[in-house]
C-alpha positions as CSV (number, residue, x, y, z in Angstrom):
1,M,-43.5,-70.0,7.8
2,R,-41.0,-70.2,4.9
3,K,-42.2,-67.0,3.5
4,V,-41.7,-65.2,6.8
5,T,-38.1,-66.6,6.9
6,I,-37.3,-65.4,3.4
7,L,-39.0,-61.9,4.2
8,L,-36.7,-61.6,7.3
9,I,-33.6,-62.5,5.4
10,L,-34.4,-59.9,2.7
11,I,-35.0,-57.2,5.3
12,C,-31.8,-58.1,7.2
13,S,-29.6,-58.2,4.1
14,G,-31.2,-54.8,3.1
15,L,-30.4,-53.2,6.5
16,L,-26.9,-54.6,6.3
17,T,-26.3,-53.2,2.8
18,M,-27.6,-49.7,4.1
19,A,-25.3,-49.9,7.1
20,G,-22.3,-50.8,4.9
21,C,-23.0,-47.8,2.6
22,A,-23.3,-45.5,5.7
23,S,-19.9,-46.5,6.9
24,N,-18.4,-46.3,3.5
25,K,-19.7,-42.7,3.2
26,N,-18.0,-41.8,6.5
27,N,-14.8,-43.4,5.4
28,I,-14.9,-41.4,2.1
29,L,-15.5,-38.1,4.1
30,D,-12.7,-39.0,6.5
31,S,-10.3,-39.5,3.8
32,Q,-11.2,-36.3,2.0
33,S,-10.8,-34.2,5.2
34,A,-7.3,-35.8,5.6
35,N,-6.3,-34.0,2.3
36,V,-6.9,-30.5,3.8
37,L,-3.5,-29.1,4.6
38,P,-3.9,-26.6,7.4
39,D,-0.4,-25.4,7.2
40,S,0.1,-22.1,5.4
41,D,3.6,-22.9,4.7
42,I,3.9,-23.7,1.0
43,V,7.1,-25.7,1.4
44,K,5.6,-28.2,3.9
45,S,2.4,-28.4,1.8
46,A,4.6,-29.2,-1.4
47,Y,6.5,-31.8,0.4
48,T,3.3,-33.5,1.6
49,I,2.0,-33.4,-2.1
50,A,5.4,-35.0,-3.4
51,D,5.1,-37.6,-0.6
52,G,1.4,-38.2,-1.5
53,L,2.4,-38.8,-5.1
54,L,5.1,-41.3,-4.2
55,S,2.8,-43.1,-1.9
56,Q,0.1,-43.4,-4.6
57,L,2.5,-44.7,-7.5
58,K,0.7,-47.5,-9.7
59,A,3.9,-48.3,-11.7
60,N,7.5,-48.4,-10.5
61,I,9.8,-45.3,-11.4
62,H,13.4,-46.4,-11.1
63,K,15.3,-43.8,-9.1
64,D,17.9,-43.6,-12.0
65,S,15.1,-42.7,-14.5
66,A,14.6,-39.0,-15.1
67,I,11.6,-37.1,-14.1
68,I,10.3,-33.7,-15.4
69,V,8.4,-31.4,-13.0
70,T,6.3,-28.8,-14.8
71,S,4.8,-25.6,-13.4
72,F,1.5,-26.1,-11.7
73,V,-1.1,-24.1,-13.7
74,N,-4.3,-22.3,-13.2
75,I,-7.3,-24.6,-13.7
76,D,-9.1,-21.7,-15.2
77,N,-6.4,-21.0,-17.8
78,L,-4.0,-23.8,-18.5
79,K,-1.5,-21.6,-20.1
80,E,-1.2,-19.5,-16.9
81,S,0.8,-20.0,-13.7
82,S,1.6,-17.7,-10.9
83,T,4.4,-17.5,-8.2
84,T,2.3,-20.1,-6.2
85,G,2.2,-22.6,-9.1
86,R,5.8,-22.1,-9.9
87,M,6.9,-22.5,-6.3
88,L,4.7,-25.6,-5.8
89,A,6.5,-27.2,-8.7
90,E,9.9,-26.1,-7.4
91,H,9.2,-27.5,-3.8
92,V,7.7,-30.7,-5.2
93,A,10.9,-31.2,-7.4
94,S,13.1,-30.6,-4.5
95,R,11.2,-33.2,-2.4
96,L,11.4,-35.7,-5.2
97,S,15.1,-35.1,-5.4
98,Q,15.5,-35.4,-1.6
99,R,13.7,-38.9,-1.8
100,G,16.4,-40.0,-4.4
101,Y,14.9,-39.4,-7.7
102,K,16.5,-37.9,-10.7
103,I,14.9,-34.6,-11.5
104,I,15.7,-32.7,-14.8
105,E,16.2,-29.0,-14.3
106,M,14.1,-27.8,-17.3
107,R,15.2,-24.1,-17.2
108,L,18.7,-25.3,-18.5
109,R,16.9,-27.0,-21.4
110,T,14.7,-24.2,-22.8
111,S,14.4,-25.4,-26.4
112,S,12.2,-28.4,-25.6
113,V,9.5,-27.0,-23.3
114,F,7.2,-24.0,-23.8
115,M,8.5,-21.5,-21.4
116,E,7.3,-17.8,-21.0
117,E,9.3,-15.4,-18.8
118,G,7.6,-14.9,-15.5
119,K,5.0,-17.6,-16.3
120,G,6.8,-21.0,-15.9
121,E,7.5,-24.1,-17.7
122,F,4.5,-25.6,-19.5
123,L,4.2,-29.0,-21.1
124,L,1.3,-29.1,-23.5
125,S,-0.2,-32.6,-23.9
126,R,0.7,-32.7,-27.7
127,D,4.3,-32.3,-26.7
128,L,4.6,-34.7,-23.8
129,Q,6.0,-37.7,-25.9
130,E,8.3,-35.6,-27.8
131,V,9.7,-33.7,-24.8
132,S,10.1,-36.8,-22.6
133,K,11.8,-38.5,-25.4
134,N,14.3,-35.7,-25.9
135,Q,15.0,-35.5,-22.2
136,N,14.9,-39.3,-21.6
137,A,12.1,-38.8,-18.9
138,A,10.4,-41.8,-17.5
139,A,7.7,-39.6,-15.8
140,V,6.3,-36.0,-15.9
141,V,4.9,-34.3,-12.9
142,V,2.1,-31.9,-13.7
143,G,-0.4,-30.1,-11.6
144,T,-3.3,-27.6,-11.4
145,Y,-4.6,-25.2,-8.7
146,G,-7.6,-23.1,-8.2
147,A,-8.3,-20.5,-5.7
148,F,-11.5,-20.4,-3.5
149,A,-13.1,-17.1,-2.2
150,N,-12.1,-18.0,1.3
151,G,-8.4,-17.9,0.3
152,E,-7.9,-21.6,0.1
153,L,-6.2,-23.3,-2.8
154,S,-7.3,-26.6,-4.4
155,V,-4.3,-28.4,-5.9
156,S,-4.3,-31.6,-8.0
157,A,-1.0,-33.1,-8.8
158,R,-0.2,-36.1,-11.1
159,I,2.6,-38.2,-12.2
160,V,2.0,-39.2,-16.0
161,S,3.7,-41.8,-18.0
162,P,5.0,-39.9,-21.2
163,S,4.8,-42.8,-23.4
164,D,1.0,-43.3,-23.2
165,S,-0.1,-40.3,-21.0
166,V,-1.5,-42.6,-18.4
167,I,-1.8,-41.1,-14.9
168,I,0.5,-43.4,-12.7
169,S,-0.1,-41.4,-9.5
170,S,-2.4,-38.6,-8.4
171,C,-3.3,-36.7,-5.2
172,D,-5.5,-33.8,-4.4
173,Y,-5.2,-31.4,-1.6
174,V,-6.8,-28.2,-0.3
175,L,-4.2,-25.8,1.1
176,A,-5.0,-23.3,3.8
177,K,-4.7,-19.7,2.8
178,I,-1.1,-19.3,1.8
179,D,0.7,-16.6,3.5
180,K,2.4,-14.2,1.1
181,P,6.2,-13.8,1.8
182,K,6.9,-10.7,3.7
183,E,9.0,-8.2,2.0
184,R,12.5,-8.2,3.1
185,V,14.0,-4.9,4.1
186,S,17.6,-4.6,3.0
187,A,20.1,-3.3,5.5
188,W,21.7,-1.2,2.7
């Protein structure tokens, strides 16, 4: 009788473990689908990214501390950005500023960051500590993007501590196909 009881306990615990794993898998899938941004409005998408970064902070960033936001770069070539990558950075910086954070405008300080006209502001990892020290920055926002064949864009954003390069916040999103801005016709 004792052997039967032990066998039943083992079977039940095995079934409970499998049921727990199954419900965990569903939770993971649900949280991933929540990171698909159906809105093709790049401003709203970037604001969602910024809000996501703030909600995931593992370390406090005092609102009086400076933050640098760099251009989001192409995951396939980390020295390359695009209009989309630069605009994502612009809108993320705007949202962080709207939330009360002190954002450093890097284009006014061109000597300390690798900048290439038409490409954006890049912060190479070897320069992270030096640039943030020169700018008195408590955090740096970096990001990558990659395009899918269906027109969607995968975006990964992080807030990094410049003193030790530790990620203190991160979020990942898939953006619906971004509509290209329509050309404006001048009345002139």
